[in-house]
N, C-alpha and C positions, 0 to 999 in steps of 0.2 A: 504493499501499500504506499499510497505516498508519504511523505515526510507532512505532518500537521498534529494536531492534538489527537486524533484518531492514532496514528502512528506511537508516540508518545504512551498515551494512556494504556495501548496494547501491550507495549514491552512492560511497564511498570508494571502491568497485570500478570505478566509471564514470569516477572521476576519474584513477585509476592508469593507467587502459587510453586516456586524452586525450581523453575526450569531455566534453559537458557535460549539466548535467541540469536536466528539466524540470519542477517539481513540479505534479501535476495534482490540485486540490480535488477529494475524492473527494464533497462535499456537491453537484457539480455533476449534475444529470441526465445520464444517461448520451450523451445526443444533443448537449448543452453540452461533455460531454468529447473527444467524438469532434472537433465544432467548432472546440476548441480545439489540439488536438493537429495537425490539420488546418492551421489558421492559422500556427501556431508550426514547420510543417513538419519535425515529429520523425522521425528514423530509426528508431526502436524504443519500445515500447512494453513496461514493464515493470510485472508488477503480483504480487501473493504467487503466482499460478498458475502463471506461467512469461514468457515472453518472444515478443514478435511482432514482426516487421520491416517497413517501410514506406518508400515511395518519397520519405524526405525530403531535405535539405540539411545541409551537414556545417557545423562552425563553425570557426571559428580554432582555430590549437594553444592558445592561452591561455585561453580562453570557460570558465568552470567551470558557468554558472549563466544559465537563460534563466529569468526570474519574467513573468509573466502581470500586469499592473497590474490594479488593483481592476475599472476601467472604469466608474466615476462618473459620467462625463462620455459615454461612449459606447463602443465597440469597446476591448477591453483589445489594447495594446501589448507587446509581448516585450523586456524590457529584458535586454540581455546585459550581464553583470558577469564579468569577469576573476578568476582567481585572488589576483592582485595587491591587487584590490579590495576582494576578501573579508580579506584578510588583513590588509589597511591598515585596518579598519575594525573586526575582534578588536581590533586591539591598541592601536588608540586608545580603544577602550571599556573592553578589560580595564583598560589604563593607568589609565583616570577613575577608575573603579571600585576600583582595586589589586586586582582580582580574585586570589584566592591558592586555590592546589589543595587546600592541608592543611587549611582552614576553609570555602572555598567550597561553594556547589555551586548549580548554575542548574538552574532549572525551565523548562521551554518548553511553554505551552499554547495557546499563537496556534496560526494555522493553519499548516502545513509549506509551504503553497502558495504563503505571502506571506513577504515578505523580511525582517520583522518576525518570524515565526519561525522561520524558517530561519535568519537572523542568530545568534539565540540558539544554535543548534547546531555553527556556525560558532566562534563564540566560546570554547565549551565545549571544542570538539577542539583547537582552535589554542594554548589555554592549559593543558590538562590537567585544567581543573577539571572534578569530577564533573557530570554531567548526568541530571535525571529529567524524562520526557516524557507527558504527557497527551494524550489522544485530544479535546481542547478543553478549553474553560475551565468547570471546576467548583468551585464556590466551598469548598465542605466536602472536595471531593480537594485545593483547593488549601492550605485550612490544613493538613491532615493531612501534607502534602509538607514544609511549615515545620517541622512538629514533628517530621519524619523527616530533616532537616538541610540542608533548603534555605534559601538565605540571599538567592539574586539569580532577580529574576523580571522579566518583561516583559510588559505588560498593555496595555491600550484601557482609557477612562475609564470605560466604562460598568462592564467587570468590575473595576476600582480600587474602584469605590462597592459593591460587595457584600462583600468582605472587608475585615478592620481589616490596614491596612499595616505596621504595629507588629510582624508576627510574621517580616520580612523585614531582611535589613540594609540592600539596598537595590532599589526598587520604581522599575525606567524604565514610565514611559507617554509615550506618542505620543499626538497629537492636538492638535486647538485646544482643547479642552472640559476641558483640567486643570485644576483649582483653583489660584488664586493662594493661597489658605490652605492648601494640602496642606503635610503633615508634612515633616520637615527628609529622610527617609530615602527620600522620593519626588521622585524627578527628571523635569522636564518636558524630552523628546526633542523635538525635530523633523529631520526630514528626509524622506525620500522611495524608493522603490524603487531609483530610478536613482543614489542615493547609499548604495545596498546598506543600509540601515536609518539611524537617527539619527546625525548628524552634529553638531548642535548642542543641548548639554545646560544647562538652564536659562538659556537666553538667550546662552550662549557656546560660540563653537565649541570641539571637539576638537581635539588636538593635529594640525596639520600642513593641517587646514581653512579656508581663505580666505574672507569674506563681503564683498559689498557689493551697495548698491542700487543701480538703475540706474532711473532715472524710474519710482520707486516699487516697483520690484520686484525681487525678491531674486534674487542669483547667488552660486552658491557654485563654488568651484574646489579641487578636494582630490584626493588619491590614491585616494578611493573612488568616483568615477564610474566609468558605468557605460561602457562601448565605444560602443555603439550601440545602436539598437533590431533588433529582429530582421528586420524590413522594410529594412533600410538605412538608415533614418532617422536624422539625428544634430545636436541641436539645439547642441550644445557649439561655441562659439565658436573662434576660431583659437590664441588665446590661452588656449584652456582652460576657460572660465566656462561653467558650464549656468546659464542661464536659468529659473528654477522655475515661473514662472507665477504665484507667491504675491506678495502685497502685502506691505510690510513697513518697518521701518525701525530704524536700529543710533542708537543713543544717542551722547553723548560717550564713555562708557567703552565701547564696541565691544558694546554688548548686544543682540540682538536681540530684537524685536518683530513677530511675526506676524501680519497683521490677516485675513487666510485669502486665496483663490483670486482672483485681479485682477478676474474677472467676477462677484464676490459682490456688490462694492460696490453699495449703495442708494444712487438720489440722489434726496432729497424736499423738495422745494421749493428747490434749485440746494444744500443741504447734501449732504454725504457720509456716508453710514453704513457701518462695519462690521459685518458681522453678527456676526462672532466675538466682536468686543466687548462687544454686546450679552447674546450668549449667556452670557458667562462670568458678568457679574451674576444674570442671570435664574435661572442653575442656582443659586444660593444665597437663593432665594423659596422661603418655606415653601410646601409643596404640587406644587414643581416636581420631578418626577422625573427627566426630561427635555424639552429643547426645543430649537428651533429659530429663525430668525430670516430671514424672507425680508420681497420687495419686491414687493408687489402693483398693478397698474397702478390710478392714482389721478389721474380728470379734474382735480382742483385742483393737487395736490401732485405730479403725474409717477408719484412711486411713494411707496407708503405701508407705515411699516416694520409688520409683522405678527409678532408671537409663536405659533409653535405649539408648544402645553405639550403634554407626557403628564401628567397629574397625578400623584401618589401618594396622597394620602387627599382630602381638602377640596380642590377645585380653587381658587387663587389668583383674584381677579377682576380684569380689566385695571386698575382703579385703582390696586390695590396693586404690579401689578408696573409702574405708570407712576410711581409715586412711587419705588418702588426702581431704577430707572434716572436719573430725574432727578437722585436725591442722588448719582450718580458720574458722569455725564455730562451734556452739553448736552439740553434739553427735545424736539428734534428727534429725537434719539435712542430715543425712549421710544416702544414699539410702542402704533398708533393702534388696533389691532385685537386680539384674542384668538382663537384657533382652539383647541379640546381635540382631542385624537385618543388613540387608544388605545397606538400604536407609532408613531417614525419610521423612515421608510426607509431603512437604512444599507447599505454592503457589508459585507464579512466580517468587515473590521478596526474595525467601529464608527463609519466617517466618512459624514454623513448625505449622502443624496443629495439633493441641492436640488432639481435640477431636476423629482424627482418630486412636489415639493411644492407 
């Protein structure tokens, strides 16, 4: 069912009855919805017209939410989050933002079937901060909401670029392509479905969140972590650390820099190139509306750095992009070729699906 009073009332009733919720993306084709429900072994299906029962599988008593991951690299997994994990995330976020029910108001405009959208609801319900919900992102409606008292919002980078962020007190933006020169009120968040949404803000962990880097991989330990996957799998170590699969580093001040997925690294001429670092620079170039960097097989270099660009007006030239990258990074990071496209394949939350490029 669409986000709104009926959705919230239904979620609250389900929780009161001791069950967990699996929000299903309404944008999925009907067959895909049915397949997802079967894969996650749901016991009851509720929509705006009524309820139907299935031969599903029970959850544990403390389970609150099952979220299907975006499936950017394959078949989605069901992430099982307990009530205490959702509460921990809400309290840490609201504490960081100093959310005040008397002056603030949340806007939920990300898909409620993803943890980034659902977590906005949890934050509002837990703190008592008023909440407005939109059925997806619309720039004009978002600005109208700001004029109607909305002060807090969570967005993906592509949506952020379409509005004037100064209308809000705080803007949370997840994803690797958050611009470094963002306004002070825009907060770059890092997290994933397994952490119940963002747990690192502007490179710093939220309260009760621990970070470490092991063999180049970011690992997280915190009360926001999921319990397991719906299929029973659990990658969390015995001492509570979750290996994220993301490459990154911590500086002497404890600030985290994420380079991207471990498998995204391009090795060209024996040198390591992280696509995210190059993308951040390319996104500043005139004529670049959106971009992604990938490695293509190359007989001489092993892999060649390729810029895939969605032009905004006059398309940039390869030489312009190379010069820009070389002004920030070593020359081997500069793209050796340029591919223009009308759009990049992305998940519902705006993550580039590199395997489709």
